[in-house]
C-alpha positions, 0 to 999 in steps of 0.5 A: 812864495815860489813860482815854478815854470815848466818847459820842454814838453812837446810831441815825440814818437814812441822811443824818443826823448824829451828833457823837461825843465822847471825854473824856480823863483825861490830865493833859497832854491837849495833848501827845497825838494823838487818833484815831477808829477803828471796827469793824463786825461781822466786820471788822477795826478801821479808821482813821477820823480823827486829830488831832495835839496842836495840832489843826493836822494832821488825817487822814481815811480816804478813806471819810469825807473830806468827811463827817466832821470831827475837832476837839479842845477842850483846855480840856475835854480832849475830842475830837469827831467830827462825822459828817454824811451818814451811810451804812449802811456807817458802822455800827460801834462807834467807838473813841477812842484816844490817842497820845503824843507827839502831834506827828503823826497816825497811821493805824495802831492799833498806834501808839496807847497807850490806847483807850476802850470804844467807842460804837455807831453804827447807820445805818439805810437 
């Protein structure tokens, strides 16, 4: 069982930045891949970014490439999503998810085993 708790969401103006955090309870955090997904009202959940167990492999959705950066801090069992140059279309609930084993990253939500409760990100124009 893995518990994931997201934080860092909020209201920001277009062009601003936020950093999301996801704290994991996993005993072997370093063996998991972690992913970020988002879901806007009336839309399906979509992949945002993922990082593998060692942090050496990352993946991004085309819509966030060059603006978002994923990273992980094993000592704190935490994964981060730094979001810069935010746009109104980034408005959504952002979810953290874990995938084991985590050698490779996946963009498919069905590959992930555990999910957090989500944190709201709202970007005003």
